[in-house]
C-alpha positions as MATLAB code, in Angstrom:
seq = 'MDTRIPPEEAAKMAAGLSGWTLDSGGTSISKDFALPDFASALALANRIGAAAERQGHHPDLEVSWGKLRVTLSTHDVGGLSQKDFALAAAIVAL';
ca = [
     142.433  109.972   65.547;
     142.139  108.216   62.481;
     144.429  107.928   60.251;
     144.935  107.902   56.314;
     145.924  104.562   55.202;
     148.416  105.172   52.012;
     146.968  104.223   48.380;
     149.378  101.079   48.203;
     148.211   99.817   51.252;
     144.444  100.340   50.811;
     144.803   98.390   47.629;
     146.089   95.465   49.535;
     143.884   95.094   52.308;
     141.102   96.021   50.099;
     141.800   92.715   47.730;
     141.674   90.699   50.814;
     138.020   92.002   51.325;
     135.972   89.412   48.964;
     134.494   91.791   45.716;
     135.191   95.403   47.424;
     136.877   97.404   45.221;
     139.087  100.336   45.634;
     138.219  103.755   43.595;
     140.803  105.194   41.135;
     142.199  107.562   44.107;
     142.375  105.248   46.628;
     140.128  107.313   48.778;
     137.559  105.000   49.168;
     136.155  101.412   49.232;
     133.177   99.495   47.325;
     130.874   96.682   46.773;
     127.672   95.818   44.871;
     125.176   93.590   46.045;
     122.973   92.217   43.796;
     119.448   90.561   45.686;
     116.153   89.461   44.738;
     114.147   92.639   45.026;
     113.825   95.733   46.394;
     112.719   94.816   49.856;
     115.416   92.346   50.242;
     117.927   95.142   49.342;
     116.601   97.516   51.420;
     116.405   94.853   54.472;
     120.412   94.347   54.110;
     120.510   98.534   53.856;
     119.434   98.387   57.160;
     121.162   95.616   58.759;
     124.818   97.340   57.118;
     123.049  100.466   59.289;
     122.945   98.233   62.735;
     126.240   97.612   62.425;
     127.246  100.604   61.516;
     126.067  102.320   63.943;
     127.410   99.632   66.785;
     130.903  100.847   64.940;
     130.105  104.070   65.123;
     130.937  104.634   61.030;
     128.987  105.575   58.582;
     128.607  104.246   55.045;
     127.403  105.877   52.195;
     124.322  103.338   50.548;
     122.639  103.496   47.260;
     119.297  101.064   47.443;
     117.524  100.263   44.313;
     115.308   97.612   43.176;
     117.822   94.583   43.260;
     120.747   96.209   44.215;
     122.997   97.985   46.994;
     125.657   99.589   46.572;
     128.154  100.186   49.579;
     130.840  102.711   49.449;
     132.755  103.504   52.836;
     135.324  106.274   53.327;
     136.554  107.825   56.424;
     135.836  111.579   55.256;
     137.488  113.582   58.173;
     140.922  111.333   56.800;
     139.755  112.534   53.208;
     140.542  108.890   52.032;
     140.159  105.434   53.572;
     141.349  104.276   57.494;
     141.127  100.927   59.438;
     137.569  102.218   60.167;
     136.609  101.738   57.022;
     138.037   98.205   56.564;
     136.579   96.827   59.840;
     133.280   97.603   59.114;
     133.730   96.274   55.358;
     134.717   92.918   57.146;
     131.766   93.110   59.845;
     129.265   93.656   56.108;
     131.174   90.613   54.871;
     130.116   88.777   58.445;
     126.553   89.769   57.738;
];
């Protein structure tokens, strides 16, 4: 079973991920991507979706024209777990 990472530790871990921000409650991390158009945002969302499927951990994705917001949280622990940071690292690698 996954365990929740305390907000103080999550803040340190999020600081090590370029462009990711920790929400004020320490329960999720998010990153906004600026892209040239809707098709590019959707294509990136699909690539992230494939990575999420491989890891068995799924982000919240908000797609709009030229923007993609990715939010990660482990809902069954009520906050962040190692799964979130592993998927964030995989997304950065894309």
